[in-house]
N, C-alpha and C positions, 0 to 999 in steps of 0.2 A: 345243339339247336342249329338248323340250317340257316343259310344267309337269307333265304326267302322269308322264313318265319320271323327272323330279326327285323327284316324290312317292314313287314306288315305290323309288327308290334311297336315300331319306332314312332315317336311323336315329333312333330316339327318343333324345333327350338328356335323361336324368333330371335332371342338374344344372341345365341351362337351364330346364327346366320348373319345378322346385321353386324356383328363384330368381325366376321370374316370379310364382309363387304367393306367395312371401314379399313381393314388391313389392306385389302386390294386397292382401294382408292388411294391410300397413302403411298402404296408401292408405286402406283402409276404416277403420282405427283413426284415421287423421288426420282423416277426415270427422267421426268421433265426437268427437274432441278439438276440432275447429272448432265443432261444435255446442255443446259445453260453454262455449267462449269466448263465443258469442253468448248462450247461456242465462244466463250470469253477467254479461252486459253488460260483458265484459272486453276488447272489441275495441280500445279505446284505452288500456288499462292500461299498456302500454309505448309511450310517445308518439313514439318515433323509430324510424327504419328506414333502412338495414339494421343499424345499431347498436342496442343496447338500453341505454337510459340512458347513452349515450355510450361504452359498452364494446363490444368485439367480442362478437358474439352468443354465441360459445362460451366466453367468459371472464367472463360476468356473475356478480358475487359473489352468494353464496347469500342474503345479507341482502335482496336485492331480490326474491327468489322468495316473495312473500307476496301474499295476496288475489288480485285479478284478474290481476296480473302473473304469478302462477304458471301460470295457464291459458294466457295469451297467449304467454309465453316458451316454455313447453313445446310449444305448438303450433308455434312457429317452429323449434324444434330438431327436432321430428319431421318437419316439412316439409322441412327440410334433409336429413334422413336419407332421405326418400322421393326427393328430387331426386338424391341420390348413388346410390341403388339403381337409379333409372330411367336414369341416365347409363351405369352398368355394363351394364344390360340392353340399352340401345340399341347400345352398342359390340359386345356379345356377339352380338346378332342380325345386325348388319352384317357381322361377320367370319366367323361360323360357320354361319348359316342359309343354305342354298343358294337359298332362295326370295327373289328380289329384293324382292318386295312386303313380305315380313316385315322386311327391312332398313329399308325406308322407313316401315313401321309403327313401328319402334323410333325412327326420327328424329322421327316425329310425336309419339310419347310424350315424347321429350326436349324438343321445342319446347313441348308442352302443359304440362309441369311447370314449365318456365321462365316461360311466360306466367302460370301460376297464382301463382308466387312474386311476380312483378312486380305482379299485381293485388292480392295481399295487402299488398304494400309501399305501393302507391299508396293503398290504403284508409286507411293510417295517415298517410302524408305529406300527402295532400290532404284528410284528415278528411271523406271522403265515405262516409256509411253506405250509399248506394245501390250503391257498388261491391261491397259484400258480396253483393248478389244475383248479380252476374256471377261473383264469386269462387265462390259455391256452385254455379252452373250448370256452370262449368268443372270443378269438383271431381267432380261426378256424371259428366260426360262422360269425364273422365280415368280414373275407376274402371272404367267400361265398357271403355275402350281397353286398360287393363292386364290386366283379366280376359280380354278377347278374346285378347290375346297369350298368356296362360297356356293358354287353350283350344287355340289354334292350335299350340302346342308340345307338347300332351299326347299320350300314347300312343294314345288313342282317335282323335284327329283324324288322326294320321299313318298309322294302320293301318286306318282305317275303310274304305278302298277295297278291302281284301282280305276284308272281312266282308260278309255279306248285310245289306242295308239295306231298310227300308220307307219308301217315299216319303210325305211329309207333304203333304196336299192344299193347294193354293194358298189356298183360302178360310180354312183354319185358320191358315196362316202369316200371312196378311194381318191376320186378326183379332188375333192375338197382337202383331203389330207395331203396330197402331193403339192397342191398350190400353197398350203400353209407351210409346209417344209421349205418350199421355194422362197416364201416370204422371210423365213428365218435365215436362210442363206443370204438373201438380199440385205437383211439387217447386219449380218456379219461383214458383208462387203462395205456397207455404209460406215460401219464402225471402223473398219480398216482405213477407209479414206479420211475420216474425221481425226483419227489419232496419229496420222502422219504429219499433222500440223503444218501443212503447206498451202493452205487456202484452197481455191478452186484450181484443179489441174486443167479444166476446160472452161473458159469464161463465157462461152456463147451457147445458145440453144435456139432452134433444134439442130443446127449444124454444129460441127466441132472444129474450131479454127477455120470456119468457112467451108468445110468439106463434110461429106457424109461419114467418112472415116479419116481421122486426122493423120498427118504425116508424123511418124514417130522416129525418124532417123536422127542420129546425133546432131546433125546440123539444124534440123527443125526444132528439136528440144532446146538447143542453145539459143535459138531465135526467140522461142516462147519465153525462156527465162530472162533474156535480156529485156524484153518488153515488160515482164512482170516486175522486175526490179525498178525499171524506170517509172512505171505508173503507180504501183502499189507498194513497192519496197517489201515484197513477199519473199519467202524462202524459195529456193529453186525446186523444180519438179523433175521427175524422171519419166522415161518412156513407160515404165510399169504403172505409174500413177495415172497417166493419160489413158492407157489401155484399161485399167481398172475402172475408171470413170465411164468409159464406153460400155464395158460389161454391165455396170450398174444401170445404165440407161436401157440396154437391151433386156435385161432381166426384169426391169420395171414394166416394160411393154408386155413381156410374156405373162407376168403376174396379172396385169389388168385384163388381158385377154382370157386368162384362166379363170379369174373371178367372174367375169361376164359370162363365160361358158357355164360356170357353176350355177349362176342365177337362171340361165336359160334351161339347163337340165332340171333344175328344181321345179320350174314352171311345168315342164313336160311330164315329170315323174310324180310330182306331189300336188300340183295345181296351184293356182294363183293365191288361194286363200290360206294355204298352209303357213304356219308360223315360221318354218325354216325357209320357205320361199321368200317371205317378207324379210327375214334376216339376211338372206343372200343378196337381196336388192340393196339393203342397207350397206352390205359389204362393198357392193359396186360403187355406191355413192361415196363411201369412205375412201376407196382407192382413187376415185376421181379427185377428191380433195387432196389426197397424198401426192398425186401427180402434179397438181397445181402448186402445192407447196414446194415440190422439188424444182419446178421451173422457176418459182419465185426465189428460191435459194440461189440459183444461178444469176437471175436478173438483178438481185440485190447484192451480189458479190458476197454471198454467205452471211447475210445479216443475222446476228445472234438470235433474235426472237423468231425469225422465219425458220432458221435451221433447227431450232429447238422444237418448234411446232411440227416440223417435218419428222423429227425423231419420235415425238409422241404419237403422231398419226400412224407411223410405222408400227409402233408397239401395239396400238389399238387394232390395226389391221391384222397383225399376227394373232392377237387375242380373239378377235372375231372368228377367224377360221378355226382356231382350236376349240372354242366353245360350241360352234356349229357342229363340229365333228363329235364332240362329247354328247350333245343332245341327240344327234342322229343315231349314234351307237346305242344310247339308252333306249330310244324308241324302238329300234330294231330288235334289241335283245328282249325287251318286254313282249313284243309281238310274237317272237319265236317261242317264248315261254308259254304264251297264251295258246298258240297253235298246238304245241306239244301237249299241254294239259288237256286241251279239247280232244285231241286224238286219243289220248289215254282214256279219257272219260267215255268216248265212243266205243273203245275196245271193251271196257268194263260192261257197258250196257249191252253190247252185242253178245258178250259171253254169258251175261245173265239171261238174255232171251233164249240162247241155245240150251241152257240148263233147264229151263222151264218148258 
């Protein structure tokens, strides 16, 4: 049976779809809670794993739920919940979704959440802060995967073949894909900065230590660190950290310009009323909020709640670009199938006319 036949015979399963949405929402909240753990420097507040202070994770006495341990242990419990939901989702897809590739996508999600849990555990047992960077990268990728599963089980995705579709030009799709990849790189840069646990390497904005590009000589770095210790009693920074912060700012500008260009191209190629055009303008607004949160992070000296919102908005920005691209690819593929089918039908009709 061809994939097209399976598609047309499939029925929308609202229970499966909403369960996938629930898993995606919980995953997004888990990223936010993970951001709070890092913002509060609470990653090692519970020093053992998979136990918590020697207790089974789910039976930790309430007296331990204080300070940083509250954030870290709550993060572990929510992560366990997401793992449980993902396991159910993977089994459900394998047993009930006739598309074999969806079953394997569920298996991939299960393996992803298992790998994410192991990475989080190793971060504690090995006491390696650098593992937090990979932990964050897997979290962002996993969120995209779960949201993609939700999209692929949605009514729109399953019924799109029976609806008229407008193709999205290759240039526009490629542009959005490249910007989305750049956002992922930006999130990795941000994760690297956050997991160095040195506070803000540049305390002012829009300038950097009063300049467009800060002095990173050994003498300047020593001066910065002397001021940081006197004012905030923070860990010393390095020239690399200062340069990385500047790269983060430059990439943020490039991303905002790239998303704004995507919205402009969508208006030109698809029109103002197209759903993807409206989604692109939402993306622009989201990036504006993200930039504002980034500035607020600097102005508040990396306040935990602001920094965490910055992380969550970054994840949502990445997700928006990924979902935009998936929908655009779907619409384009269906349009090409419709055109190919119509051409074949025309050839059959022409051949029949010639034989008569």
